[in-house]
C-alpha positions in Angstrom: -16.6 9.1 25.3 -18.8 6.0 24.8 -17.9 2.6 26.9 -16.6 0.1 25.4 -18.3 0.9 21.9 -15.5 -1.3 20.1 -16.8 -4.7 21.8 -20.3 -4.3 21.6 -20.5 -4.7 17.7 -21.0 -7.7 15.4 -17.2 -8.3 14.8 -15.6 -8.2 11.3 -13.0 -10.5 10.2 -9.8 -9.2 9.1 -9.2 -8.4 5.3 -5.6 -8.2 5.5 -3.6 -10.0 8.2 -0.3 -9.4 9.0 2.1 -12.3 10.0 5.1 -11.6 12.2 8.0 -10.9 9.9 11.8 -10.6 10.6 12.4 -6.9 9.4 15.8 -6.4 8.4 15.9 -3.5 5.5 14.4 0.3 5.0 12.4 -1.6 2.1 10.9 -4.4 4.0 10.2 -1.2 7.1 8.3 0.6 4.4 6.2 -2.1 3.2 4.9 -3.5 6.4 4.0 0.2 7.1 2.1 0.0 4.0 0.5 -3.3 5.4 -0.7 -1.8 8.8 -2.3 1.4 6.6 -4.5 -1.8 4.1 -5.0 -3.4 8.1 -6.3 -0.1 9.4 -8.6 1.7 6.7 -11.1 -0.5 7.0 -11.0 -0.8 10.9 -12.0 2.9 10.8 -14.8 2.0 8.0 -15.7 -0.8 10.0 -16.3 1.2 13.4 -17.3 4.8 11.7 -20.5 2.2 10.5 -20.8 1.0 13.8 -19.1 -2.0 13.4 -16.9 -3.9 15.8 -13.2 -5.3 15.6 -12.6 -9.1 14.9 -9.5 -10.2 17.7 -7.7 -11.2 14.2 -7.6 -7.5 13.3 -6.0 -6.3 16.9 -3.6 -9.7 16.9 -2.3 -8.5 13.4 -1.5 -4.9 14.7 0.1 -7.0 17.6 2.0 -8.6 14.8 3.4 -5.6 13.3 4.5 -4.1 16.7 6.1 -7.2 17.5 7.8 -6.9 14.3 9.4 -3.8 14.8 10.2 -4.5 18.3 12.6 -7.3 17.8 14.3 -5.3 14.8 18.2 -5.2 15.7 19.6 -2.9 18.4 23.3 -2.0 17.9 25.1 -2.6 21.2 27.5 0.0 20.8 25.0 2.9 20.0 21.6 1.8 21.3 19.8 2.6 18.0 18.1 -0.2 15.7 20.0 -0.9 12.5 18.9 -1.5 9.2 20.7 -2.2 6.0 19.7 0.3 3.3 21.2 -2.1 0.4 23.0 -5.3 0.8 26.0 -3.5 2.6 25.1 -0.2 3.8 23.3 0.4 7.2 21.0 3.0 8.5 19.8 4.0 12.4 16.4 4.3 12.8 14.2 5.9 15.4 10.8 3.8 15.2 9.0 5.5 18.5 6.6 7.1 16.3 5.6 3.7 14.4 5.8 1.4 17.8 3.9 3.7 20.3 1.2 4.6 17.6 0.9 1.2 17.3 0.4 0.3 20.9 -2.0 3.4 21.2 -4.2 1.7 18.6 -4.1 -1.9 20.4 -5.3 -0.5 23.3 -7.8 1.6 21.7 -9.7 -1.2 20.5 -9.2 -3.4 23.3 -10.4 -1.3 26.0 -12.3 1.2 24.4 -12.5 5.2 24.5 -12.6 5.9 28.0 -10.1 4.1 29.3 -8.1 5.0 26.3 -8.5 9.1 26.9 -7.0 8.2 30.6 -4.1 6.0 29.0 -3.5 8.6 26.7 -3.1 11.6 29.5 0.2 9.6 30.7 2.2 10.8 27.6 1.2 14.2 28.4 1.6 16.6 31.2 -1.6 18.7 32.0 -3.3 16.5 29.9 -7.1 17.1 31.8 -6.3 20.6 32.2 -5.9 21.4 28.5 -8.9 19.2 27.3 -11.3 20.6 30.0 -10.3 24.1 29.1 -10.2 23.2 25.2 -13.8 21.9 25.6 -15.4 24.6 28.0 -14.6 27.3 25.1 -15.9 25.2 22.1 -18.5 23.0 23.4 -21.4 25.2 22.0 -19.6 25.8 18.4 -20.7 24.4 15.1 -18.0 24.7 12.5 -18.1 26.2 9.4 -14.8 25.1 8.2 -11.9 23.0 9.9 -8.9 23.8 8.3 -5.7 22.2 9.6 -2.0 21.1 8.9 -1.3 17.6 9.5 2.2 16.5 11.0 2.9 18.1 14.5 -1.0 19.3 14.6 -3.3 16.1 13.9 -0.6 13.6 13.3 2.5 13.0 15.8 5.9 13.5 14.4 7.5 10.6 12.8 11.2 10.2 11.6 10.3 9.4 8.1 7.3 10.5 6.4 6.5 7.2 4.4 6.4 5.8 7.9 3.8 8.1 9.5 0.9 6.3 8.7 -2.5 7.4 10.9 -3.4 5.8 13.6 -6.8 4.4 14.0 -8.0 6.4 17.0 -6.4 9.4 15.0 -8.7 8.7 12.4 -11.7 8.0 14.6 -11.6 11.3 16.7 -10.7 13.4 13.5 -13.6 11.9 11.1 -15.9 11.5 13.3 -15.5 15.2 14.0 -15.4 16.3 10.9 -18.9 14.4 9.7 -20.6 15.9 13.2 -18.9 19.1 13.9 -17.9 21.1 10.3 -19.1 21.8 6.9 -15.9 22.5 5.0 -13.3 19.8 6.9 -9.6 20.8 4.9 -6.1 19.4 5.8 -3.6 22.0 4.0 -0.1 20.0 4.2 3.1 21.0 2.6 3.5 17.7 1.6 2.2 16.5 -1.6 -0.9 15.3 -2.1 0.5 11.5 -3.8 3.0 9.4 -4.6 4.1 9.9 -1.9 2.3 12.6 -0.1 -0.8 12.9 2.7 -3.1 10.3 0.6 -0.6 7.4 1.2 -0.6 7.9 4.9 -3.9 8.9 5.7 -6.7 6.3 6.3 -9.9 8.8 7.1 -13.0 8.0 5.2 -12.9 9.1 1.6 -15.6 10.9 1.1 -15.1 12.9 4.4 -12.0 15.5 3.7 -10.8 17.6 1.6 -6.9 17.1 1.4 -4.3 19.9 0.0 -0.7 19.2 -0.8 2.1 21.2 -1.6 0.7 23.8 0.6 -2.4 24.2 -1.5 -1.3 24.5 -4.8 -3.3 20.9 -5.6 -6.3 19.4 -3.4 -8.3 16.6 -4.0 -12.3 17.6 -2.8 -14.5 14.5 -0.9 -16.0 13.6 -4.3 -12.7 12.8 -5.2 -12.5 15.7 -8.1 -8.7 16.8 -8.6 -7.7 20.7 -8.8 -4.8 22.3 -9.4 -3.3 26.0 -8.9 -1.4 27.1 -12.6 1.8 27.2 -13.3 3.5 29.6 -15.7 5.3 27.0 -18.3 8.6 28.6 -17.5 8.4 28.1 -14.2 7.5 24.1 -14.8 10.0 24.0 -16.7 12.8 25.5 -14.1 11.6 22.9 -11.5 11.8 20.3 -13.7 15.3 20.9 -14.3 15.6 21.8 -10.7 14.2 18.3 -9.7 16.4 16.3 -11.8 19.7 17.8 -10.5 18.7 17.3 -7.0 17.9 13.3 -7.7 21.4 12.9 -9.9 22.9 14.4 -6.4 21.2 11.8 -4.3 22.4 9.0 -6.4 25.9 10.4 -5.1 26.9 7.8 -2.6 28.2 11.2 -0.5 24.4 12.2 -0.6 22.2 9.3 -0.6 21.6 9.4 3.3 19.3 11.7 2.6 17.0 9.6 1.0 16.1 8.3 3.8 15.6 10.5 7.1 12.7 12.5 7.3 10.8 13.9 4.4 13.6 12.5 2.2 13.3 13.7 -0.9 9.5 15.2 -2.6 8.5 16.3 -6.0 5.4 18.5 -4.7 3.4 20.8 -7.3 5.3 24.1 -7.6 7.8 22.8 -4.7 10.2 20.4 -4.0 11.5 20.1 -0.4 14.4 17.4 0.4 15.2 16.8 4.1 18.3 17.6 5.7 17.9 16.8 9.4 15.4 14.7 11.1 14.0 14.8 14.8 16.4 12.4 16.1 19.4 14.6 14.6 20.6 11.6 12.6 22.9 13.8 10.4 25.9 15.8 12.0 25.3 19.4 12.6 28.4 20.6 9.9 27.3 17.6 7.4 23.7 18.9 7.7 24.8 22.9 7.1 27.2 22.1 4.5 24.6 20.0 2.7 22.3 22.9 2.7 25.0 25.5 0.9 25.2 22.8 -1.6 21.2 23.2 -2.6 21.1 26.9 -2.9 24.2 27.0 -4.8 22.3 24.6 -7.3 19.0 26.5 -6.9 21.5 30.0 -7.8 23.1 28.3 -10.3 19.5 27.4 -11.8 17.9 31.1 -10.6 20.7 33.2 -10.3 18.5 36.2 -10.4 16.4 34.9 -7.3 12.5 35.3 -9.1 11.9 32.4 -9.3 12.2 30.4 -6.2 12.5 31.1 -2.7 13.8 29.1 -0.3 12.4 28.0 3.1 14.6 26.3 5.6 13.2 24.4 8.5 16.0 23.1 10.2 14.6 19.5 9.2 13.7 20.4 5.3 15.0 22.7 2.6 11.6 23.8 1.0 12.3 25.4 -2.7 9.2 27.0 -3.6 7.9 28.2 -7.2 7.4 31.9 -6.8 4.0 33.6 -8.0 3.6 36.7 -10.2 1.3 39.4 -8.7 -0.1 42.0 -10.6 1.6 45.4 -11.4 5.1 45.9 -10.5 4.7 43.9 -6.9 7.7 41.6 -7.1 6.9 37.8 -7.4 6.0 36.1 -3.7 6.8 32.8 -2.6 3.4 30.6 -2.6 2.3 30.0 1.0 -0.4 28.2 2.8 -2.3 31.6 3.0 -2.4 31.1 -1.1 -3.4 27.9 -1.0 -6.3 28.2 1.2 -7.4 31.2 -0.8 -7.2 29.1 -4.2 -9.4 26.5 -2.3 -11.9 28.8 -1.1 -12.3 30.4 -4.6 -12.7 27.1 -6.6 -15.3 25.7 -4.1 -17.1 28.4 -3.4 -16.4 28.5 0.1 -19.2 30.6 2.2 -16.7 32.8 4.3 -19.6 34.5 5.9 -21.4 32.0 7.7 -20.4 30.4 11.0 -17.2 29.3 13.4 -13.8 28.6 11.7 -11.2 26.9 13.0 -7.9 26.7 12.2 -5.4 24.3 13.6 -1.7 24.5 12.9 2.1 23.8 14.8 4.5 25.8 13.1 5.4 29.7 11.8 4.7 28.1 7.9 0.8 27.9 9.2 0.8 31.7 10.1 0.0 32.7 6.7 -2.7 30.3 6.7 -4.6 31.7 9.9 -3.9 35.4 8.5 -5.9 34.4 5.6 -8.7 32.9 7.5 -9.0 35.8 9.7 -8.8 38.3 6.7 -11.9 36.5 4.5 -13.5 35.0 7.5 -15.9 37.0 10.2 -15.3 34.7 13.0 -12.1 32.4 13.3 -10.5 30.2 16.2 -7.3 29.4 16.3 -5.5 26.0 18.3 -1.8 25.8 17.6 0.3 22.8 19.1 3.4 24.4 19.8 5.9 24.9 22.9 7.2 27.9 21.2 7.0 31.5 22.9 7.7 33.6 19.9 5.0 31.1 17.8 2.6 31.5 20.7 2.8 35.3 20.7 2.0 35.7 17.0 -0.7 33.3 17.1 -2.5 35.7 20.0 -1.6 38.7 18.3 -3.4 37.7 14.8 -6.5 36.0 16.1 -7.5 36.6 19.8 -9.7 33.4 20.2 -7.0 30.5 20.4 -6.1 27.8 22.6 -2.3 26.8 22.5 -1.7 22.9 23.5 1.2 21.4 23.8 0.8 18.0 21.9 -1.5 17.0 18.9 -3.1 14.2 21.0 -4.3 16.9 23.1 -6.0 18.4 20.7 -7.3 15.1 18.7 -9.6 14.1 22.3 -10.6 17.6 22.0 -12.0 17.0 18.7 -13.0 13.7 19.7 -15.3 14.9 22.8 -16.9 17.5 20.3 -17.4 15.4 18.0 -20.3 13.2 20.3 -21.4 16.2 22.3 
């Protein structure tokens, strides 16, 4: 990539400096992460506009990193500890938050060439995967880039509210989207906003389509909002469900589920509640019991199981409103394939033009890939996974594919393609 591109431009001052902080509560952690988003977003804008980054911006990122690194570590468990309130403690794994700040600092200080070598330390066979990807895709101009976020283009984080997009990540993705794509689309299970993908993304606003709730709601690069129609009766049911879940998590016996992983997310036509996180901070028996509790609440509201479907990922419980179909066909749960079809119809997407790239990392992304293959003439798939069953499924659906072990490898391929 371009050597030291960040050091040769006119430097821009830091508009939102971050001081060193003594982080003791979960609320303070989320506030600091919000501050890093406010800092990172204009840095991306500056780099994309060929402007440099001042030292104060880098120092602010370092202050944020040091503030996280000095959070108290429990002598017995070896885990960092934060207060939920005045009395209750919670263990937090801050690997994502700290490591992504380290990467951003290295990227800004040393430039892209050295940064790619630095990234390669985190993934075995990094260079081999990148070289293979570039060999297969170097001559492609993509009509659409349709991708999931978490675990695909973004490394996993233990808490969604903390999963603020890194600078290097945004630069690679945004440059690829601008230079090699006509329709760059994020489709995620998370909400669109409050709190959703827009709250953790730092890409320039006029580049991507962002679709939340598996594509039931999306915003285009011009800022126009679109939503899939929901039957009034189903809206009432999900409102009732959300009220019961909110009440459940106010119970001291269950309130811990507010603070792990995805927590409780009210989406458009769907609700997500975490029962576990990637660090397995909840005892397996307690997590299983919580799943049973949620299922009983859903059955109470929808005894005939006509209006809701439950999808359990092992970490999150997804409660999804069904969509009615024509004739006597039974209702089905809304998936990312339905979301993709809705988006394409709404924006008058040309399905017979050029190559289309679909990226994902779990079985919930398979309907999105199937729909793309069904609608489009030329589809490539890149899935980030080590699951042999998922790999087999991807290869069966889409013969033109790449299977990668880590999101940063995918990002690097896209970053190189954007300047090829």
